[in-house]
N, C-alpha and C positions, 0 to 999 in steps of 0.2 A: 412713363419713367419714374414719377412723383413716388406713383403707389411701393414700386422696390425700394427708392429708399427710404420712405414712410417706413414697410418693414425691416429692412439694416436696423434702425433706430429704434425701432419697438423693440425688435426679438430680444433682445438683453434683459428686457423686462416683463415679458409677457408671463411670467409666475404674479407679478406684482398684478398686471391687468386681468390674471384670470380670477385672481382672488377677487379682486374688485370688482369684475361683473360677477362674479357668484354673489356677492354682497350686496349688489343693485338687484339680483334677479328675486335674492330672498326679501329685499324691499319692497319692491312690487305683489310679493306674495303675500306679504301680510296686509299691503294696501288692499288689495282687492279682496282679502278675504273680510274688512270690513263692512261693505256693503252686505256679502252671503249670512253675514251674522246679522246686521238689521233684517236682511228677509228673515229669517228664523225667530226674532223678537218680535216678529209683529205678526207672524203665523201663528206665535207660540201666546201670542195675544187678543189675538182671534179664535183662538181655540177655546172651547168652554171650561176644562183645569186648569189653564193658566193662572199663578201664581206670584205673587211681588219678590218670592224670593227667586224664582225662577229667572225673572226678566231682570234682577242684579247681578247674578250669575254673567248674563249678557252685556250689562252693562263692566263688570269686572273684564269679562276676555277680549271686549272690545279698546277697552285701556290698556290691557296686555298687546295688541297690536300694534296700537298706536305708540307705545315705548319699543317695540322690541323694531318696527318702522324705522323711525328716528333713530333706533344704535345701531342697525347695518346700514342705513344709508349715509352715516357718519364715517363708518370707517370706508365703505366706497370710495366717499370723496376725498380722506387722507390716504387712501392706497394710489389712487387714479390720474389725482393731481399731485401728489410727490413722486409721481412715476415721468407724469409731465414734467416737471421740476428737473428732475437727472436728462429727461432727455435733450431740454433746453440748454441744462448745461455741457452735454455733449455734443451740439451740435456749434456751439459758440466755438468749444476748442477745437474741432474739427476744421472748421469753415475757417478761422483764424491762421491756425497750421497749414491748411490750405493755401492763404494770402500770402504766406511767410516764402513759398515753395513755387508759386508763378512767375514764367519770366517777364522782364521788362516789357515784352511785347504784348503779355495779357494788361501793361494798366497803362499802356499807350492807347489804348483799346476802350479803356473803363473806366469814366470818372471817377475821384476817389467817392463825392459827397453818393454817387450810385451805390458804390459800393458799400459807402457808412448805412445809407439806407436799409440793406439787403443785409448788414450786419448787428441793424436792431430793429426796425419795427415788421421786416419780412420774419426775419427770429422770434418777432409776440408773435403776430402772427399763427406760428408753425405752433410755438408753445399754447395757445389760447386751444387749435386742433386737436392736440396731444393731451390736455386737459380738461378744461371744463367743455369744451366739442366732444369729445368721445364720450366723456360722462351723460355729456346732452343726449347724443347719437344712441347709443346704449340702452339709455334707460327709459327713452322714450320709445323703443322696438318692443325692448321688453313693455312696457306698459301698454300698447297700441296690442300687442299679441296676446298680452294676458287679459287683457279688458274683453277681447272679440271672444278668446275661447268661454271665458265666465257670461259674456252675453248668450252665446249662442248654447249653451248648457243650460239656462233661463228658461229662453226660447227663440227656437233656429229662425220661425217665421217673423218672427220683429227684428230679429237682428239684418237681416233680410233689407226692411224699409231703412234701417236704423242707417244702415250703411249704402244707399241708392245712391247718394253725392257724392261717396268715395270716388268713384271712378276721374271724374271732376279734378277730384284734388288732386291725383296719379298726373292729369296732363298737366295741371297750373301747374305745379312742382318741376315738374320736367322743364317747362319753359323758365322761369322762374332758374332754378341753376342754372342754364345755359347764360341769361341775360346776367346774370350775379357776376358771374367765372368772367364775362367781353369786361364788364366794369368797374370789377376787382384789380384787374390787368392794368385797366389804366389809371386807375387811381393811382396802386401800386410804383408805375412807371413815372407819372408825372410827380410823387415824395421822391423818388430820387433826383428828377431832373433839378428840383427844387434843394434837396441836399446839397448837391454838386453846386448850385450857385451861390448859397451860401456858404461854404467851403472855399470856392473861390476867392469869392469877394473878403471874405475873413481875413486868408491869407495873403491877396491884394492889396489890403485896406490902404494902406501909403500911397500907392498907385491912386487910387480913385480918387482920395482927396486930393494927388497934387495935382492932377489935372481937372478938379472941378466938377466929377463925374457922377456925385453922391446922388441928384435930381433922377438922372440918367437909369443908375444903378436900384435906385429905391424903382422905379417905372416900373421897367424890366422884372423885377422881382414879385412887384403888384400882378403883373400880369401873368406870372407862373402859378400866382397863390390864388389869382380869379379862376386860371384853367383847374387848379387844382379843388377849388371850391365846385367848379362846374362839376367834375367828375363826382367828387364827394356827394353833392345832390342829386345827382343822375341814380348813382349807387343809394341813395337812403330812400329815394323814391319808390325803386323796387323793392326792397326789403320793407316800406312802410306799405307797402300795396298788399303784400301777401297776408299777411298776420291777420288784418281784416274779414280778407275771401275766406281765410281760414277757419275766423271766426265764426261767420255766416254760415260756411258750410255744415258747423260743428252745431248750430243754431236752429238751421235747416231740421238736422236728423233728432233733435230732441225737439220740435214740433210735429213733427211725424211719428215720437213715441207716443207725445202726451194724448194726439188724436186719436192713433190705433190703439196703443196700450190701454189707454183710458176705455173704448169703444169694449174692446175684451174684457176688461175688469167688469162692464157692466152684464155681459154675456156669460160672465160664469167659468169663463176658457183662461184665464188668467187670474193668479190671487193678486193679493191688493200687494202684499208682500213682496210678491216678484214683479210687480210692476217698480213700485220704489226704490229695490234694488237695481233693477236694471236701466232708472233713470240715474242711479248713483253713479251706475257705471258710463254711462253715457256722458256726465260730468268728469269723470274718469279720462276721461277718452278728448274730451277735448283740450288737456292740457299737450297732449301730444301732439294732436292736431295744428294747434296754433303755436306750440314753439317749434315745430317742425319747419319753419319759414327762417327763425334764428340759426338751427341746428345745420341746415343747410348752408346760409350764408357762413358760416364761421367755418365749416369743412369744407366748400370751395374756395375762401380767401384765404384760408391755409394751406391749400394743395395747393394753389397759383404760389402763393410766397416760396413754397416747400421748391415748386419750380425753377426758381427764378437762385435759390439758394443752392440747389442741382448744378445749374449752368456752371456755376464757378467750383463746386467739386469736382464736376466731371470736366473742368478745363486741362488741357494736359500739361504735366509738370513742365519747367525747362529744362529736365535734360531726365532721363532714365538713369538710377544711380547703381553702379555695379555691385555686384556681389563680395567681388573679393576685395579684401581688404587694403589699406595703404603700404605701399612699397616700402624699404626702410629707407630712415632719412641722408638724404645726401647732404653734398656740399656748396649745393643751393645754385648749378648750373640751370640756366633760362635757354630756350633756343627757339627761334620761330622759322619753320623752312614751307618757303613757297605759300607764305601765309596769303588768301583771299578769304575779303568777308563783305557782306552787302544786310543794312540794317532791312527786313522784310522785301520790299519791291523798289526799293533806292537803288543807287549808282551803286560801284563797291565802294565800301570807304577802305579797304586795303586790295592791293593785286598784287600777288606774288610776291609778298614783303620776305627776306630772309635776314636776319640779324643773330649773332649769338652773344650772351652776359654772361661771363667767365665768373665763379666763383670767389664773391669779397669785390666783380670788378664796381664801379659807376659808369652807366653810358648814359648818357642825354640824348631826347630823341625830340629833337625840334623841325621845325616846318611852319609851312602859310595856314592859317585860319581853316578848318577841314580836312587838311593833309590826312589822319587816319589818325593821329597822335592817340589820345586819349582812348581809340579802339584796343590799342596793342594792351593796354592795362588791364581794360573790360577784359577780354579775350585771357588773358591770362588769368584771372581770377576766378573767371566759367562764371560770370555775371550773364554773360551771353556766352553760349554755347559755339567752341571752334569747330572747322570740321574738322575732321581725323586725320591724325598725320599731319599736323601742323606746327601746335606748341609742347614741346618739350620741356619738363622739370626731371634734371637729371637722367637724361635718356628717356624716361617712361613720358609717355603720351597723357597730357592731362585728363586726358577723355577716360582712359585707363582708371584712373586715380580715385581712389576714393575723395567725393566731393569736399567733404569737412574737414579730412587731413590736409588734403593739398592748402584748405584757406588757413588753417591753425599755420602751415606755414609763410604764410600772405602776411601781410600789412598794407590797407590798401590806404590811399588817400585820396577820394576823386577829386574830382575839380572843381564838383556843390559841396563846400560843404555841407551836412546836416550833422545840427545837436538835436540831441534830444529836452525835455524840461527837466532838467536837473540840474543840479550844481554842477562848477567846470569842473571840479574832483572827479565827480560822477562820471563826467562827458571822457576823460582825460582815460580815466580807467574802465570805459566799457570795455576794454575787450583782453585784458591783463586778468591773469590768476592770480588774484592774490596784491595787483598792484598798487600801492596806496601810499601815500606819508612821502617820504624821502623818493622813491622811482619816479610819481606824477608829480611830483616839483622839480625834478631835475628833468624830467623831457618839457614839462612848462619853460624852461630857463632854455636847452637848448632850442626850442620852436619861438624865442622872441616873447612868451608870454610873461616870465617872474615878475615886472615892473610893474606892469598894467594890473595886473591880480591884483597882485598884494599891495596893492593904491585901494581897491573896492573894500567899502567896510567889511563885507561877511569874508572879503579875500576869496581862498581858493570853494569856498562853501557856499558862493555868489548861483545863484538860482540864475542860469541863464532866458527862461521863460520861452514860446514854444517854437522850435526848429532856432534855438539861440536869438530869437531876433534882437534880445536888450542888447548884443552884442554888434559892433565894426562888421563888416564882409571881413578883413585882414585879422580879426581875432577871433571869427570864428574858422578859418582856415588854418588860424597855428594850433588852434585849440586840437583840430581834426590832424593834426599832422602830431602833435604833442601825444592824443589816441595813438597813433601807430607805433609812434619811438618810444611807446613803454610798456610794448610787446618786446618776446624773445623771438620775433618770426625772421628766418634768417632770409626774407627775399622780401623787399620792399616795392613797393608800387608809389612813385611820390607823382601827381598828375597838376603840375602849375600850382605849386605848392606856396610861388611867390607873387603872384597873380595882383594879389593886393596889399603888399607892402611895397613902402618905399627903398631906394637906393643904400639908403644906409640900416636899416632894418634886416634889408635882404641878407648885404655883408656880415653884419653880424648871427644870421640864423643860419648860414653858408659855413659858417666859422665855427659852429659849434657843432651843424652837419658832420661834421671832417670828420669828429670822433665817433658821433654813435651809428655813422653807418659803415667804420672801418669792419671788415670782415661781414660785412653782409651785402648780400647780390642786389643792386638797387637799379630799376628802373627810372629813372626822371623826366618827365615828360613836361618839358618847358617853352615857352613863348619868350623867355630873357635867356638872352647867349649868356651874361654873367654868370650865371649858374651853370650852363652847359661850358664854360671857358674849365670849370675845375674838375668836371670830369675827365674819367679814363680815357673815354671815349665818346664821341658824335656821332649820332646817324641822324640824319635829314630825309623824312620824308615828301612825297610832292605828291599830292596826286594820288595819294594811297601806295605809292612807290617809292622804294629808297634807294633815294639817286643818288647817294654820298654818306660816307663814312670814314670813321678817322680820328687821327685827332683832336685838337681846337686849330691850332698854329696852321697845323698842316693843310688842313680847310681852309684856312682863311688864305694862304698862301696859291690855293689853286684855284681860287678866282670864282668860284663856282657858286650854289643857289646860295649855300651856306656865307661865304663871302660877301654877296648883296645881302644878304639881312645881318650879316654884323654892322656892315657900314651903316646901315640902314636904323637901326638899333642906338650907334653910334650916334649916329644926328641927331636924332630924337632927343636923345641924353644931353646933348649940347645944349638943343633947342631948349629942354625946359631947365636948364641951369642958367640959363642968359636971363 
């Protein structure tokens, strides 16, 4: 699978790679021609008719070969390393796009730090593979094969002596490659563990400090770091052992040539120039031999990292997009029909739930914690894929609708507000088409933000920091509410937008919302029954089932689940005021 994935990214640049490899081939031919020219020069010196002018021509030829070698090698580097940079760019884009399209279940199974490790260090390893790794692998292969051909042309019998130790090299390389693969994978996995730990602790740093757990967390990170060091050293030891072994093999070959070749020159079976050239080729063979260990390490590490990246790219998407376009926009009627849904292998969050929200109507969904209220909004927005034939917008199953078109018709405020590390203005205008200026400030006023934001030194241009942590929980929630209100979406999904505000602020926001939601279909998920009181209809969930629905006054008079929740909240409010 990694090889097929590798070809997918290399194929668009095969022309560049072909040109780069051609340059490498020419560079090696020019390089290999130098010892042969030295051989001819020495043989010319040995001849009685040799003259200084002829030797000068050999010197000029060697200089020209060296210059040509440098020029085409430079061309190979520019071409191949440039292709590697473009592949790095493509993989980053594809990986980011894939991460944007994966279902929530994927993120529950993978920690953020591990995904960040795959998006950074693993991609860097793949870049090394398709850049310097590919350059070295092909370059050393050309050098090895070309040198072997030149040696055979000079003295086949001497070549056999020189290559005698190389079967041992093949066995060593095979064993080395397997050991590097295992240790590289262990290193990359541990790096992901460390990245996950750092990300988690930076995000929860206030909790760590509040419970004075810094020493324990530092010690835990030290344990992970020590394991990473141990795995890295194990990999380093394997890599360090291979280069000296390759050098030893090359050194043995040189000693054999000096002994056997020297005797052949003395006996007249080999010229001195041929022996000098042969030794030059042996030296030329030393670099591919020694570099083989580094090259195999880069290739193996790159393939291991590509396999880890491939796991993400091969992960199933949240849904299969329909080829058909979006239906014509309707008035915004929302219907849930006998909806049952469970997260993974857990107990059902919803069981045979049915309710309808007419166009322009506000329906409040209330119920005990864990009754499935938030799940309704998440399924309507297709953050999770609902079962077919269970959720309809204007009579069309949402699974049959174009996902982007569906979400363009929705404005969603999740229970846990998330803000980007940008200004408040940019956060509010995030999903709006040109929604800035007065529209942003009007939405902020309705969300109860205006007075607080205008008191900041930078006003609406105040940067909120990572995840909006410089704002309070209530402020973050109201920025998220303003972000939904600034859009022109005909359907609003408001999930517990009053959770972090006091009664006075809730009343202020509720009054402003009446105008902003007028004409919009609104699903208001809340545990604050004061907000539910103003809705057109209240739906009560309990255990994932719709147990009651109707106007507020009717449900209170009925004396059922909603009436009990209402009395409990009134008692809590009285205690809070006391």
